[in-house]
N, C-alpha and C positions, 0 to 999 in steps of 0.2 A: 484768362492767361493761366497756363499750367503752373502749379505751385513750385515746380522745380526749374522753370525756365529762367527765373531771375538769379538762381544760384550760380556763382562763377565756376566755370569748368565742367558743369553738368548739363548736357544737352537735353532738350525736350524729348528727343527720340534716341534710339540706340544708334549703333554703327554697324555697317555691313562690309565685310571683306570678301570680295570675289576672288577666289584663289584657284590657281591652276595646279592640279595634282599630278600633271605629267602623264606620260603614256602607259604607266603601269608599275615601273620599278620604284618602290618607296624611297630608294636612295637618291632619286632625282628631284625630290622636293628641295626647294631653295631654303636658305637660312631664314629669309624673310617669311616664308610660308610657315616654317616651324615656330617662329615667334608669334605669328598671328594665331596659330592653332592653340598655343599654350595659354592664350588670353581669352579664348572663345567661351561664351556662356552657352551658345547654341551652335551646333554643327549640323549643317544640312547638306546631304549628298546622296547620290544613288548608291546602292549597296557595294558595288565593285570599287567605287571611288572611296567610300567610307572605310573600307578595309585598308586602304593605303594611308589615309591621313589620321585615323582615330588614335593611333599609338602616340601621337604627339599632343593630343588634347589633354587638358587637365582632368583629374578625377571628378566625376559627377557631372560632366558636360552633358547637356540635353542633346539627344540625337534623333529628332523626329524624322522618320523615313518617308519619302514620297511613296505612293502606292506602287506596287509591282504587279504585273499582269502578264499572262501568256498571250494576250491580244496584241498583235504587232501592227494593228491598223493605225492610220494617221489620227483618227479620232481618239484612240487610247493614248497615243503619244501626247496629243494636245492636252488631254485631261491631266496626265502626269505632270507635264510642264506647268500647268496652271496651279495645281495643288502645291508644287514645290515653291512657286513664286508666292503663293499665299502664306506658306509657312515662313518664308523669309520676311515678308512684310509684317506679319503678325508679331513675330519675335522682335523686330526692330521697333515697331510702334510701342512695345512694352518696355523699351529702354535697354534691351539686351544687346550684348556685343555678339554679332552673328558672323559666322564664317560660312559662306556658300562655296563649296568645293565642287569643281567640275573637272572632267577628264581633259588632259592636254592643257590648253591655254584659254583663259576666259575671252580673250580678244577674238578667238576663232569660234566662239560658241554663241550662236545667235540668240539662244534662250537667255543666256547670261546678260546679253546686251539689253534685252527687253526688261529684265529685272533691274538693271542699272537705271534705265529710264524711269521705271516706276519709283525707285528710291528718289531720284532727282525731282520727280513731280511732287513728292510729299515732303521734300526738304530733309530727307534722311541722309546723313553723311555716309559716304562709302569710299572705298579704295579698291584698287586692283593689284593683285600680286600675280605677275605673269608666271606661267609654267612652261615646261618644254612641250611643244606641240608634237603629236605623234608623227606627223609628216616629216619632222626633222629628227626626232629622237630614235624612231624605229630604224631608219636606214643606217644611222650611226652604229646601233647595236647589231645590225645585220652585216656590218663590214662593207657598206656601199656608200662611199663618199659621193656627194651630190655634184661637186664641181671638181674639175681637173686643173692642171696648171695653166690651161688655156682660158680658164674662167668661163666655162660653158653656161649658157642661159639656163635657169631652172624655173619650170612652171609647176604650180600646184593645182591639182584638179580634184574636186569632190564629185565623184561619178554619180552620186545620188541626186545631185542638183545641177549637174553640168548641162548647158544648152548646146544645141547643134553648133552655134557660133564658137563656143568654147572649144569643142572637140576639133573644129576646123582650124582654129588658131594654133592649138597644141600640135595637131597633126602636121601643119605646114612648117612648124619650127623644127630645127635639128638639135635643140637643147634637151636637157634632161626633164622628163615629166615625172612628177611624184603624184600618184593617183591613190586617193582614199576610196576604197570600195568595200565589197564583201567577197568572201571566198566563192560564193555561188555566182557572183556577177563579174569576177575578174576576167573571165574569158570574153564576156560581152564587151567589157571596157577595152580589151586588147583589139577586138574587132572594130570598135569605133575608131581607134587610132589608125589601124590599117586602112579603113575606109576613108579616113581624112588625109592619107598620104604617107604615113610612116611605112617603112619597108617591113615585110613579115619577119625578116631575119634580125630585126633590131633587138639587142639584148634586153632582158627583163628579169627582175627578181620580184618574188612575192613573199611577204612575211606575215605570218599570223602570230598573235599573242606577243607582239614585239616588246622587248625590254624585260620580259618575265622569263622564268625558267621553263615555261611551256613554249617559248619561241621556236618557230620552225620556218626555214627559208628554202625556197626552191629557185633554182636558176633555169631560165628558159628563154624563149624569144616570143615576140608577139604572135608568131604563127604556130608555136608548139606548146604554149602554156596550157591549153585545154588537154592535150595528150599527156603532158607531164603530170598534171593534177590527177588525171584518170589513172595513170600508172601508179601514182602514190596512194591510190584508193581513197582519195578525198571525196567523201560523199556529200550530196546536197543535204542541207539541214532544214528542218521545218520552220525555224525562226528567221529565215532569210540569210543565214550564213554569218560566220565570224567576220568581224572587221579585219581588213588587211591593208597593208601599205605596199603598193607596187611601184617600183622604180624602173623607168624605161628610158633608154638612150644609149647611143654609141659611146658616149664619154662618161657614163655613170659609174665606171669602174666595176661593173657587174662581173666582167671576165676575170677580175683580180680578187674576187671574193674569197677564194680558197686561201689567199695569203692574208686578207684583211679581216677575216671573220674571227675577231678576238673573243666574242661573247659565247657563241655556240661551240667554240673549240676549247672551252675550259675543261679541265680533266674530268670533272664529275658533272658535266652539264646535264641538267634534268634528272639526275639520279635521285630517287627517293631513298633517303638513308635513315634507317631506324636507329635512334639513340636511346638505349634503355636507361635513362636517367630522368630525374625531375627537371622541370623547366629551369629552376634556379641553378641546379648543378650544371646543366647543359648549355647555359647561356653563351659563354665564350666559345665552346666547342661548336655550337650550332652556327655562330657567326663565322667561324673559320670554314665550316663546310659550305656555307653560302658563298664565301669568297671563291670557292672552287666550282661554283655553279650548281651545287646540290640543293635539294629541298629536304632539310632535316625534319624528322618527325619524332618528338620526344614522347617516350612511354615510360612512366615510372614503374620500376619493378620492385621497389621496396618502399615501405612507409615507415616513418619515424614516430615512435611513441615514447612517452615518459617512462622512466624506470618503474618497476613494480613497487620498489621500496625507495622513496625519495629521500629518506632520512640521511643516507650515506652522502648523497650529493649536497644536501643542506649543510651537514657538518663540514664538508670539504670547503665549501664556499666561505663559510664563516671562518674556517682556519686560514684561508687565503687572506682574508681581511686582517686577521689578528697576527699575521707574521709567522704562520706555521711552516711555510714553504719557501725554498730558495728558487725553485723552478716550477713552471706549469707548462705542459707539453700538449699541443693540439695536433691531432693526426687527421682531422676531417673538418669540413665546414659544419657538419651537424654538431660536432663537439663545441665549436665556437658558439653556435646558435643556442645550444643547451645552457652553456654558462652565461651567455648574455641574457637569456630569458630569466635565469635565476637571479642575476644581478638586478634586473628591472623589477623583479618581484620584491626584492629587499630595498629598492630605492637607491641602488648603487650604479655607478657608471665606470668608465675606463680608468678613472683616477684610483680605483681600488687596486690596480696593478702596480702602483708605485712601489719601487724597491724589489719587485719580483722579476726574474728573468723569464722571458717567454720564448718558447720554441714552436715551430710550425712545420708540418710536412706538406709540401705541395703549394703551388702558386695560388690556387683558389682558396686554400685555407689561410694563407698569408693575406690575401686580398680581403677576406672576410674579417680578419683581425684589424686590418688597417681601416676598414669601413666602421669598425667599432671604436676606433681611436687608439688602437694599440699597434705599435710597430714591433714585429718580432725581433728578438735579439739573435736567434739562431734559426737558420733555414739550411737544410742539407745542401752542401756545395755540389754533390753528385746526384746519385739516384734519389728520387723523391719517394722515399719509403722509410719504414721503421729502421731497416738496416742502414740506409743512407744517413739517417739522423744519428744513429749510434756511432757511425764513422767519425762524426764531427763533435759528438758530445764530450765535454771535458770530464775527466775522472774527478771524484770528490777529493777535495784538498782541505783538511781541517784547519789549515792556516788561513786560506783565502775564502773559504766558504763557511760563514757563520752558522748556516743551517744545512742539514744533510738530506732534506726531504723534498720529493718531487710529487706534484699533483698531476695525475694523468686521467683526465675525463675522456671516456671513450664509449664505444658501442658494446653491447652485451656479448657480441659474437667476435670481438677482436682477438687476434692471436696474442700469445704471450711473448713474442720476440722482443718487443721494446722493454717490457718489464724485466725480463731476465737479463737483458743487456745492461740496463741501468743498475741493477743490483750488482752485476759483475764489476761495474765501474765504481762501486762503493756507495751508491745512493740508496736511501730508503724510498720506497714508492707507495703512494696511496693510489691504488688502481681502482678507480671509481666508475661505476656504470652510470653514465650521464644520460643515455638514451637507449632505447631498444629498437632494433630493426626487425620489421615483420614484412612478410610478402604483401605486396600491394594488391589492390583489387584488379580483376581482369580489365583490360582495355575494352573499348566498345567493340561490338561484333564486327563492324566493318574493318577495324584494324586487325582483329584476330584473323579474319579471312584473308586479308592482304599478306599477313605474315606467313600463313600456311600455304597460300595459293600462289606465291611468287610475285606479289604486288610491290615488294620492296626490292630495290637493286642491291642494297648492302645493309649490314647491321654491324654496329661497333660494340664490342663487348669489352668493358673496362675492368671487369673482375670476374672471378669464378661465380660469385653470387648472382651477378647479372645474367649469366648463362642459365643457371639453375632456375632462377625466378622467372625469367622470360618464358622458358619452355614450360614452366609450371602454370603460369597464368594465361599464356596465349598460344602455346603449341610450338613445335619445332619449325624454324624457318625453312622455306622451300629450297630444294637443291640448286636452283638457279641463283639464289641470293648469295652475294659475296660476303664471306664471313671474315671479319677483321678483329684481331685480338690484341690486347695491350701487352701481353707477355706470355712466356711458356706455360705458367700455371693455368692461366685463363684458357690458353689454347688446348691444354690437356683436358680440361673440363668440357670444352666444346666438343672435342673428339669423342669423349666418353658419352656424350649425348647424341652421337651419330652425325655430327656436323663436320664438314671438310673445311679446314682453315686455309684461306687464300692469302691473307695479309697478316703480318705481324709487325708491331712497332719495333724499331731498332732499340728503343729504351722505354721503360715504363712511364710514359707521359701521354695524356689524352691528346695533346696537340701533335706529338710525334706520330700517334696512331692515325689521326686525320690526315697528316701529311703522307704517311705510308699508303693510305687508301687513295689519295690523289695521285701518287706516283703509279699505283696499280692502274688507275683509270687512264693515265697518260700512255702507259705501255700498251694497254688494251686498244686504245684509240689508234696509236701508231701502227700496231699490228694489222688492224682492219684496213687502214689506208694503204699500207704496203701491199696487202693482198688484193686490193681493189674491191674490198667488200664495203657495204654501207656501215657507217658507225651507228651502232645500236646500244641501248642500255641492256644490262643483264636481264631485267624483267621482261624485255621484248623477245627474248629467246624462247623457243618452243619448249614446253615441258619435256623432259627426257633427253634433251640434247646434252652432250658431254662438254665439260669445262676443262680447260687446261689449268693446271696448278702452277703458280709461279713461286719462285724462291722467296722467302721472307726478306 
């Protein structure tokens, strides 16, 4: 008997969770799936599925990958499946908590079913966390409801395994057919349905890369789908073709897709947007861009380094603890980070701020302080800048302010606006270099080529330094790229570097800037539809074509 088998609550083997990762959009994972991923010791999935689920796994989770190969034969597929099953069983036998993630829903995955049977045969406990099947999720994202008010019958067909009898039954039905196939085989599937009795003019939609920002949908009929794909220049692929979901039927609402296509009609759908900020700085901005359908790409243009002479910072932090200051003012997330790191070096925490008033410029700076355990006493009520902070900063009053000194930790290249303003208000200021900003290393060659060659649809510039540094480390964005600037000073710098500014934020806020870009995208889309032109991304325009400038 196993030495652990008699211990209460500890099984002789591990546990396996068969988890559905959905059709591609990471946001479609269920709450139960996220919980299971957070507890996993081992996470096993094919690379495309792993990219969807790994973000929710705990640090250090083991992720052995089944082998990948360019061989698309049945023998190669069988080998990959067998190796994945062996990985699952080996980890479970070792007492690990295993998550086996599959695309779509495990209940529709025959390989997952075989692995469940193997677990049952060995007495390994397992559970199933359902996921959204591609056959259901993709039509929803394509704006194609599967049932109408009359409650039409819905048939699901996997064209790769469908028998002649299956095609005959679906062809004889007048209900909606949802066909899982490949882009190279979709015309053949349409032919099977026509041969089985469906009319050639039956409406049909075909969607590739469903639920992702690469999604693309074509409207056609069973008789015209081959010609539609040919006109769209969809070429045969050597690997057998991309997976697609096709919806066929008179009552599938395919004719209403122009009104129901909520996903592909997002204002920045599929746009590759360059964000010249670090991943930490860009987190909320990138989330906002994704909500508009964009694909953000963060490229740091500056690197943060300690000050050359740390003694000034050390004296200021010690003075903060000993009561030298009435106020401390943070103007950036990096300033918060610098002070926090110095606190941790001295074994201090947020309690050292007791009795000191704290000011912060910008919502991200305030959020960084709150994460540190410090709630700011003063945040500008208007413009989130040094000038906005001065508008709300109280003048020094010797009756109510026992101390007249302000600690201002900031970058080595910061302007003197805040210091001069505080002095005018009667305060003494310890203006301390908390960190230095230097130009970041160049991004990878692929990114540099995309910037210069028009591979990005837009770039967001949040300061003059981001303009100078991006051009310095990666080159000037191509003239088809939409240039969006956070304010007049940044726009002036962009124009000095030969860039045409298309979008300007109505106020200096990164989130207002993203909204302004989304508004630009909406106007551009509406203009194309009104003119009867196809809706394209800026990067899809031919080099040398002229752009119309819109008012900020």
